N, C-alpha and C positions, 0 to 999 in steps of 0.2 A: 504494500500500500504506500502510495507516494504522499509525502507531507507537503502541503502547500501553504506558504506564509503569505497572507495578504496584508501588505503594509499600508494601503490607502484606505481600508475600511476600519471601523473602530477596532482597536488593537486587541490582541490576545486570542482571537479565534485561531484554533489549531486545526485546520481543515485536513481531513484525510479522505482519499477517494474510497468510496464504498459501493458494494453491490447489495441491493436490498431484495429480499425475497417475499415482500408483501407491499401493497400500495403505500407509498410515502409521498408526502406533499412538501413542496418548498416552503420554508418558513419566511421567505422574502416576498415571493410573488403569489404564493398559495396554490400554484399549479401543480398537477401531478407530475412526478418524475417518471419519464418513460424510458424503456430500454430493458435489456436482458442482463447486462453486466455493467458495472461502473456507472450507474445512473446519476450519481451526484456525490456530494461531499458532506461529511459530518464533522462537527467540531468535537474534538476529543474531550473537551471540558464540559461544555454546556449542552451538547447534543443538537446544536443548530444544524438543520439540514438545508442544503441549498443546491440549486442547479449549477451546472458548469457556467451557463450564460449569465447567471445572477451573481456569481461569487465576487466580482469586482465592484458591485454596487450595493453590497450589504451595508446597512447602517446600524443595525442592532448590535450593541456591544456584547461581548462574552461576559458571563456572570463573574469571571475572575477579575475583570476590571470595572464592572458596573459600579461598585462602591466608590471608586476613585473619581467618577464623573459627577457625583452628587455634590452640589455646592453647599447646600444647607441640609444636613442630615436631620430627619425627623423619624422617630421610632414609630412602628406600627402598633395598632391596638388589636391584639390577636383574639380571635374567637376560641371557643372550645373546639377540640378536634371533632371532625364530622366527615361524612361522605358528601362530596360536591360533584354532582353529575354534570357532564358536558363542560368541564373546566380543565385548564392545563396549569401545571406548576410553572410559576414565574422564574424558578431557578433551573430545574433540569428539563423544563419544556415538555415533560411527559404528561399523559392524561392522569386525572385524579380519581377516575371512576371507582376503582377497586381498593383504594388505600385511604387511610385516614389523612386528612389534611386540615389546615387551619387557614383562615382568611382574615384580612384586616377589616375592622368594623368601620373604617373611615374611607378606605380606597379599595379599588378592585385588585388587590394583591392576594393571590392564592399560592400556597406552597405545601408540599408534602411535609408531614411532621419530621421525617428524617432529613429533609432538605433545610430545616430551619437554621442550621449552622451557617448557611450561606446566603441568607436573606439580605437584601439591600435596603438600608434605612432611608427610603425615599418616599415616605408617606407625604401626602400633600400638607403643606405648611398653612395652618388655618389661623394663625395669629402672628402677623408680621409688622405690627405697628412700630414705627421708628419716629421718635420725637422730632428729629431734625428734618423730616420730610413733611411737606404740606400736600394737600390733595392733588394739585396739578402735577406734582413730581412723582406720584405713585404710578407705576406701570405694572399691571398684573400680568405675569407670564403664564403661558400654557403649562400645564403639568401633565405630561404624556405618560400613559401607562400602556405597555405592550400586551396585546392579546386579550382573550376572554371578552370580546366585544359582543354587544347584544345582537341577536339574529337579524339578518338582512341589513346590517349597517352598510352605508355607502360613503365613499370618500368625498369630502367636501371640495376637493380639488378637481378630480376627474369624473366625479359622479358614478364611478364604478363600484361594484361590491368589494368591500375590503374585509369582510367577515368570513371566517371559515370555522367549522367545528372540528376540522381534522388536525389542526396544529395551532401553536401560539403565534399569531400573526396579526398585523394591523395595529394601529395605535388609537387611543381615545384620550382626550383631555378630561381630566377629573373635574374640572370646573365648568367649562362651557358645554361639554359633551361632544365636541367635534370629533369625528372619526375619520382617519386617513390611512392610506397605505404608509408603510414605514418610510419609503423613499419620498413621499409627498409631504412629510411633516415640516421640512425646511421651507416649503413653499407657502405655508400658512403664515400670515402676519404674526409677529411675535407677541403682540399685545392680546390678552384674553379679555373679552367683555362679558363673560359669564353666560353668553347665549340668551335664550328666551327667558331664563330665570333671573336675569339681571334686576328686574324691578323688585324682587323679593329676597335677593341674596345679601347676606351680611358679609361685606368684603373683608378679607383677612387683614387688610391694612388698617381696619378700624377696630381690631381686636388685640388686646394685650393680655398676656398671662405672665405671672411673676417667674423669675429665673429661679426655680427650685427643683429639687429632686422628685417632687410629686409627679407620678406618671400621668399621661393624658387620660388614661382610663378613669382615674379618680376625679378628674375635672369634668369630663362629659358624662360620667355616671355609668360606664360599662362595668358590670358586676361579674362576679363568679369566674374570675380569670385564674386558671391554674398557674402556679409559680414555676412549674417545671415544664411548661409547654415547649420551650425551646431547649430543654436539657439535651446534651449530646448523647447519642446512642452509642453503644459499645462497639458494634460491628456495622460497617456500612457496605453491604454487598452491592448496593445500587451504584456506587461510585468506583467501579473497577476500571480505573483509567478513563472514566467518562464515556464508555461505549454506549451507543444507542441500544435501546432495548431489543434483544435478539429474539428471533423466532426459532422454532425447533431445528430447522435446517442449519442455522448458524451455530446452534449449540453443538450439533453433531460435528460440524466443521472444527469447532474449537476443541472438542474432545480428541480429535485425531492429532491435534497439535500439542496436546497437554504435556506430552513427555519432553517438549522443548521449552516449556514455560514454567514459571514459579510464581506462586501467590505469596506476596510479602505484606506484612503489616507495617504501616508507617505511622510513627508517632511524631507529632509536630511539637518538638521541644519538651521541656520538663512538665509544663502544665498539662499537656496531652497525656503524658504517662500517669500523672497523679489522678486524673479523672478517668483513666482507663478508656480514653476516647481515641480510636485509631481509624485509619482508612486502609482498605486493602487494594493493592495494585497487582495487576498481572503483567509480568515482564518476561521477556525472553532471557533464557539462561546465558545467551551470548551477548546480551546488551552491554553497552559501555556504561561508564559511570555517568556520563552526561545524559544518556538516554534514560537511565534509571532515575537520576535526579529530576529530570523533566517530568517523568510519569508521577513521581512522588509529589511534586509541586502542583501538578494538575489535580491530583486527588483532593488537595486542600484549597483549590481555586486560588492559588497564589501566583501573581504575575511577576514575582521577584526575579531579578537577573540571576542566572545560575552561577555567575562568577562570585556572588556574595554568599552562597549557601553550599553546604556539603552534606553527605550522608555518613552515618557511623553505624556500626553493628551494635544493636541494642543488647544482645545476649553474650557478647564477648567479655572476657575478664576485664580488659581495659578498652575504653571507648576509643576506637581508632578509626580515622577517616578511611572510607572505602577507596580503593584505587584500582585502575585498570591493570591487567586485563581480567575479564570475566569476574566482576565484583559479585554478581548474584551467586555464583557457585561457591564463593568463599564465606558466605553468611553462616553463622552458627545456628544450629538447630537444637533446641532445648526441650527435652522430655517429650518428644514427638510433636511439639508445637510448630506452627509455621514460623519461618524466620521473620525477624523484625528489625527495623532500622529507625534511627532518629534523624529527623530533618533539622539541621543546625544552621545557625547564622555565623558567618565567619567574622569573628571579632578581632583577630590578630591583625596588627598593622592597619587598623581601621579607626583612626582617631579623628577623622574629619569627614564632613559630608554636607548635604543640603537638606534642609527641612522645609516643608510647605506650610506657610502661615496664611490663614483665611480671615477676611474681615467679618465680624459678627455684628451686623446692623449698626454700622458706623456712620450712616447717613448718606445723602446723595453725593457728597464730595468724593467718595471712594467709588471708582468705576471699574476696578479690576477684580477678578474673582479670587485670585490668590497670588502669592509671590514666593519665590525661593529665597531662603536665607542661608548663606554659607556659615557653618558653625564648626567648632572643634570640640574636643572633650572638655575644654575649659570655659567655653562660652556659657554665660548664665542668662537667666530669663530677662533681666533688665537690659542686657545688650541686644537680645532678640527684639524686644519691644521698641528700642530706639531705631533699629534698622527697619523694622516693619512700618513704623510711622512714616519714615522717609519714603519708602517705596509705595505706600498707599497715598502719598501726597498730603500728609498731615505733619509737616516738619515743625509747625508752630505749636502743636499740641504738647501738653505736659505729660511725660511718660508715667508719672505717678497717678494719672487719671485713668490708666489702662491696666489690664491684666491679661496674662496668657493662660489659656485654658487647654488642657489636654483632653481630647475627645477620642473615645474608643468606639468604633463602628461595628465591632464583632458582636453578633447576636443582639442587636438593638443599638441604643446610643447611651453611653455613660460619659459624664463630664467630671473633671476635677480641676479646680483652680490651683495653679502651680505657685510655689513660693518663689520669691524674687531671686534667691540664691541657687535654685535648682539648675541643673545642666541638661538641656533637652537632648543633646546627642547621647549622653551617657544613659539617659532614661530610655531612649529608643533601643539602645543596645541591650539594656536589661530586659526590656519587653521581648526583644528578639531571642534572648536566651530561653525564655519561657515558651514563646510561640512565634513562628515566622509569620503566620497569618495575622495574629494580633498586631505585630509590628507594622505590617502593611496597612492595617485598618486603623492605625493611630495617626492622628493629625492634630494641628495646633490652631487655635482661634484667638485672634486679638479682639477683645471687647472692652467696653467701658466698665469701670468699677461700679458706676452708678447704674442701677437697673432701669432700662427704658420704661418698664411698667410703672415706675414711681414707688414711693415709700409705703403706700397703703396697700395692704393685702387683706382681703376679706374672706372669712370662713363662715359658711352657713352651718348652724348647729340646730338639729331638730330632735324629736322624740323625747322632749322634756315634758313634765306635767303642764297641762294648759292652765290658763287663768291664774297664774301666780304674779306676784308683784315683781318689779325690777330688782328690788333688794334680794328677794328670794332666789331669782335666777342668778344674780351675781354670786350669792353664797354657794349655790350648786357648782358653778364654774370654778369658784375659788377652791372648793373642796377637791376638785379634780385637777385643776391646773396650778393652783397656788403652791401646793407642796413641791411641784417640780420647777417652780420659778418661771413658768411660761405665761405670765400675766399679760393680758391683752391691753391695747392702748385705749380702745373705746368699745362700747357696746351699743347696738341699735342699727336699724330699727328692731323692735321686739314685736313679734306677732303673738300676742298673749293668747288669743283664742286657739292657736295651733301649737303652743308650747315650743316655739322656734324663734331664732333670732340670728342676727349677723354680728360677729365680733371682728374687730379690725386690729391688725398688727402693723407696726412701723418697721419691724425687723424680720427679714425673710427667714432667717435661721430659727427664730423663735416661733414663727408661724408654722414652719414645717414640723417642728417638734410638738407644738400644740395640736396640729392636725392628726398626727399619728397617736398622740396620747388620748385625745378625745375619741378617735375611731376605735380604740381598744377598750373604752370605758363604757359603763352602763349606769343607769339610774332607775331605781325601782324595778329591777329585773328587765329593763328594756335597753337594748344597745343604742347608743347615741348615733345619730346620723350626722355625718360631717362631709361638707363639700368645699373645695377650694374654688372660688368663683373667678371667672375671667372678668375683664373690664372692657367696656365698649366706649370708644371715643366718637361721639356723635358728629364732630366736625369733619371726620374722615369718611362720612357717608355722603355720596353724591346726591345732589338735589333731584328729586323725583323718585328716589329709591325708598321703598317702604319695606325694611327687613321683616321677614316672616318669623315670628316666634312660634315654634312648634312644640306642642305638648302631646305626648303619647301615653295612653294608659295601656301598658303592655299586658295587663291582666284581662283586657276586654277582647272579645272576639277570638277566643282560643289563642292560636299562635300568630294571628294576623297583626297584633300590636307589635310583637317582636320583629316581624318581617318589615313592617312599615318604618319602625324607628331605624332599622339598619339601612333601609333604602334612602330615607330622608337624610341620614348622616352622610351618605355618599353623594347625594344630589346637591345638598346645601352645605353650608359651613356647619360642622358638628357642634360648634359653640352656640348655635341658635336652635338646637334640638334638645329637648329635655324629657327625661323619663319621669313620669309622675310617681313612679314607685320610689323615687329618691327625693323626698322632701316636698312632693306635690308641686303646685304651680309657683310657690313663693320664690325659690331660687331664680327661676327664669324671669319673673317679673322684676326682681331686684336688679338683675344684670341689665335689663332693658329700661331701667327707670329714667335714664337721661336721654333716651332716644325720643325725639319729638314726634315722630310719625311712624308707626309700625302696625303690622297686622298680626293676628293670632290664628293659628290652626290647631283645633282641638280634635284629637283622634280618640274617640271613646263614645260612651253612651250619653243619654240625657243627664244622668247623675254627674258624669265627668264635666259636662259643659256647665252645669250649675255650680260645681266646685270651683272651676276657673273663674266664672263671673263673680262668685262670692269673694274670692281672693282679690280680684280686681277692685271690688268695692273697698276692701280693707287697705289697699296700697295706693289707690288712685290719687289721693290728695298729695302723696309724696312723689308722684311721677310726672314727667313732662307731658306724656300722652295719657290722659285720664280715662279715655274710653276708646281703646283700639278696637277696630272691627274684627269680629271673630268668625272664622269659617269652621266647617265641621267635616270630619271623616267619620261616618257613623259606624261604631264598632259594638254598640250595645244590642239589647233585645228589641226594645220598642222603637227608639230613634225617632220619636215624634217631632221634635223640633227640627231635626235634620230633614225630615220629609217635607215639612212646611217650607223650609228654605231651599228645597229642590236638591239637597245633597244625596237623596236616595234612601231607600229602606234599610240599607246595610251594606257595608263594604265586604265583598266576598273574596277578595284577593285577585280577581280577574282583571281589574283595571290597572294599567301601568301607573306607578306612583308619579311619573313625570306628568301624566295627564291630570292627576289630582292637583298638582301645583299650578299647572296652566289654568285650570278652572278657578283657582283662588285668585290668580292675577286678573282674570276677566270678570270676577264676581262684582256685584253692585252692593252698595251699602243700603241697609234697611234698619229701621228702628224696631226694637222689641220692647213692648211695655213690660214693666216688672211691677209686682204687687207685694205689699206687706201683709202677711197673715198674722194676726195677733190672737193668741189663745189666753183667755183669762178664766181661771178655775174658780168656781164658787168657794167661798171661804171655808165652809164646812167640809169641802172635799179636798182641800189643799194637801193634807197629809197623805191622802190616798193616791195623789197624782203620780203615775210612774214617770221615770226618766225617759225622754224621747231621744231622738237622734242628735248627733253632735252639730247639725247644721243650724240649730236654733240658738238664739241668745235668750237668756232668762234674766228678768229684772228682779228687784228685791221683793215685789209683791206677787211673785210667782207667775208673772205674765211671761209667756213664751212668744218670741217673735221669729217668724220665718220670712224668707223672700221666695216668692213663687214666680216661676218663669213660664210653666206650661199649664198646669191644672191643679185643682184641689177637689178632693172627693170625700164624701161622707156616706157611710152605709155599706151596702152589699159589695160595691166595687172596691171600696177600701178594705173590707174584710177579706176579700179574695187576694188583694195585694199583700195584706199582712200575713196570710197563710203562706204565700209564696216566699215572702221575705224570711219567715221563720224557718222554712224548709231549706232555704239556701244558706242560712247561717249555720244550720246543723251539719250540712254536707256541701261546703262551698266547691269542692273539687268536681262535683257532679254537674254543676251548672256552668258549663264552659262552651255551650253552643246555643245559638238562637233556636234551632229546631227542638232541642231538648227542653229549653225553657218554656217554649210555647206549648209543648206537649204536657208539661207539668201543670200549666195554667188550665188546660182543657180538663185534665183529670180532677183538679180541685173544683172546677166549676160543676162537673157532673156530680161530685159528692155533695156539693151545696144544695143541689136540687132535691135530694132525699133526706138531708139532715135538718136539724132544728134551725129555724129561720130567726137569727138574732136580730135582723134589721126589719122584721115584719112591722108594718104600720109605722114606718119611719116618719111619715108626715105628721104623726101625732106627737112625736118625741122632739121635734125641732120647730122653731119659729123663725121665719125668713123675712128680712127687711132689705129692700133694694132702693138705694137713693132716698132713704128715709120713709119709704112707703111699705106697709105690710103687704106681703104677697101670700095669697092662699095657695097651699100645696095640694096637688092631686095625690091620689093614693100611690105612693112610690116606696121602694125599698132602698133607694139611694139617690143622691144628687151629685152632679159634677159641675164644677165651676171652671169654665174654659177661658184661657187666654189665647190659645192657638187652636186651629181647627184640625187637630190630629190628636188622637187619644188611643191607647191600647194597641200600638203597632199599626197605626195608619188609618184607623176608623174615624169617621166624622160624625160624632153624636148630634151635632147641630143640624146636619142634613143639608140637602141641596137648597138653593135659593128659591123662595116662594113668596107669594103675595100675602103678607101678614103685617102685624103692627111692629115687627122688629126690623132694625136696620141690617144691612149686609155687614157681617163682622170681619175684622182682620186683627192682626196682632200689634197694631200701632194706633188704634182708634181711641184708646183711653177707656174702653168698655170691656166688661166681662160678660160672658154668656152663661146662664144657669139652665141646666137641663136635668131631667129626672129619668130614672130607669125603674121599671116595675119588678124586676127580678132577674134571676140568672138567665132564663130563656131570652128575655129582652136584651140582656148584655150580649148573648151569643148572636142574636139577630143584628145588633148594631155592628158587631165585629165582622160579620159576614156581608154587611151591606144591604141586608134585606129590609131593615127598618131604621128609622132615626130615633133618637131619644125624644122625650117630651119637652118641648120648649117651654120654659117657665118664666124667665125674666132676662133683662139686659140692662146693665148699669155700671156705674163707676165706684159705688160704695155699697158694700154688702155687710149686713150684720145678721148673725145666726145665733139663736139661743138653743143650747143643748140641754134637754131636761133629764137625760140619762147618759151613762157611759156608752160611747159609740166608737166604732173604728173610723179613723180618718187617715188621709194620706195627702202629702204635699209633694208634687213632682216625683211620685213613686216612693217616697219615704213614709212608711205606714206606722201607726201605733194606735192604741186604744186611748181615747180622750175622755177625761172625766167631765161631768156636767159643768156647764159654765157658758161663756160667751165667746164667739169667734167674730172677729172683724177683719174684713178684707178691704184694703184701701190702696190707692195708687201710691207707689213707692217713689221717693225722690231719686232713687238710684235708676240710672238709665243704662241701656246696653245697645251697642251698635253691632249688628250682625252682618255677615256677608251672605248674600243670596246668589246662588248659582244662576247664571244667565242662560236663557234658552239656547243661545248660539253655542254653548258649551256642551249641550246634551248630545248632539250628534257630531262626533269627531272621529275621523279615521285614526286607528291606532298608529302611533308614531313608530315607524320602522327605521327611522334614521336618528340614532341617538345624537347625531350632530345638531339636531333640533333646527335644521334648515336655516342656516345663517341668513341674516337680513341682506337685502340686495346690496346695500352699501358696503357690507362686510365682504360679500362675495366679489364685488368689483375690485376689492383690494388684493384678492388672492393672486400672488405673483411670486416668482422665484426670489427668495430672500435668503442669502447665505450669511447668517449672523457671524459677527466677529468672535472667534473663540475666546477672546479676552473679555467679552462683555456679556456672553450668554452661555448657559450650560448646555450640555447635550440633552436632546429630547427626553432621554430616559433618566 
């Protein structure tokens, strides 16, 4: 097999002529490789397959050098290991179908678990705020990701299909969704405008996160991540010299040659031996030292110059460098084990060299990506900083205002601030002693000592007892933090009703220690919830952009909530997507408190929407935008408010999430009336009044106050709702689908038909006043007070429009509709659309006298209410909702994830070859 070195394509591809015995596709042009023998070439390291005709135009870099092309490394947020169909590994380029793999929760990066050691830390950078840059100076770059494109993707340059399910091919921008052929990426204008999602995108340049060791998972709320996801495996049979996966015919061919080859274990320095982590290579017994060394370095994806490395016999009494001739045959075999070698860095006579220094958000004045600094074994950090400032064009800057940071890109991103007296060249040599790969993955960054995020670091703390005083909350935190000396600088706002608050630190080290201390603490047998919050800079948001704040109830709709939050984190900025299981809506509302104009998307049921609106009521006075418009992705059972606003009866997973976001952009603002429901218990019954749900506020005279958005029921309908609520509380795991929930409702209704009727003659037990006038009730077993014309999963109790004394109702007219139902059969007829309820009254102020204990429900929250008085009146609180427009109802499914660039953008498409000094490689 002939080795072909291509020096004009991205380096380090080691192409070897191959004969394939099954259909194989070119990873560059996606066409099938035709022929009987020698159809194409395969990279010995990353398994890149290419035609002979395409080999000189390949632009995709080998995985051995891909980490070196990353300008700003960003660690991935890994998922749990799972099976991902129709996906390819971004490291070894093979299919993931039959093996466990992990994926990034923020970008489309997939990798086998066993390939995790060679991942590239090039997740999209979602927080890039630089104080020295103003809005006109910010240029958002495309963030290209190779392969795993959505089906039927087309190139925005030549309009041809760039997607294939056969191999890892094509590129997609993680921000705007543009899809292109690999060779067309350089023809796309370098500035990314976020595509059609620009009106709701939170730009990364407007987001700042503190420089701490807290991982991104803890900030965006990704939970349950295994600590050992990327732990090295002991034996790597997949990486036997980087060969392409062989079919049975090739295996038989290899077995015939087995007598002339040797399988050798390779340890990458001392660290590899300590972790028992090695790679196996298959080499010819007649191989030279250089060939043996090259195979060993490829096994660890190391692009190091072979003149600076050497091999030693791991099992020999004295570790001696291997020499020609026939080094493989000279290896020591111990106790029947396979021979083993150490991959070593040549330190002798190596007292000087060049290190690469990268600028870390130093402002618009720095225009180069990195610079080489010549150093010796005696060069210290202060000298490196002086030279770097001159080469970055900052000679007037004070060196004491900067620091040098050692960054390790091996299996993620780890940072360490270096002391001024440390010697970088000696440090690199020490790293090389432990691992050649780690030495290659080590780089240095020059950054300001002062954190661009600023001195204020906010922690959200939840799961504390509600309705305590500020002093009590301070005492609780002092008991937990005071003993450790991690006292915060300030506290507030405090959300008393929810037992949560924000505490602020001026010192990042103290904030990190407090974060981990609180996360491991509990109070009254409840683990505390702690989140480190990002900061949004409103002046960095372009005019006309309304960032979308997304709330997802992952417990709604079975697994649909989890699927949606994963999709939205990839389509949008993950710092604008919040999991309601982590502190509810309050963390997100706090982060967006200074944004003057934004929208909200709530993914959940009617109860989730009410929860978000209630939190908006509590924080509105402290926010720049007091009433942001809210859209809905219905994940609940009834979804009545979503139906009225045209968002549908329930999300079933069939619609592309990108289309949901487009609908939000096109939606129109409508007002939603909200109502205050006041329950006052008779004095003699106050001691018997049971506790109700947590959404009510209780005054000193035992008056309970609710805010109603949808409807309020008394009698048989509320009793049925209460029975369902109690059954779900007893077995919550059983109520995870809409079909099951509706089936339970039907069973309970059938039982009510033959059981004792608690609400019989309800009209005799209550007295109704509407707008100050007494209203005679017909014989009913329940009444429903409607704010919206949808109830019980889409039924309309008010019925169709007809000629009577009532006005045509809507949800912004300032009036409520009162209807009655005669029993379970009548409820069933209303649900099926056969009948309407009995129209009783219409008005803006309702007073009801309860003469006995009766079941009631407000927006689906049921309980038994003691005798007393109920008043429903117009609330001073207002809500702006987003109503899906009719033009959004019929839209062809988007088959081009490029989202069809605007004509003005398409006209810009031209060949642009960016200067290597001012732009990074597409990958």
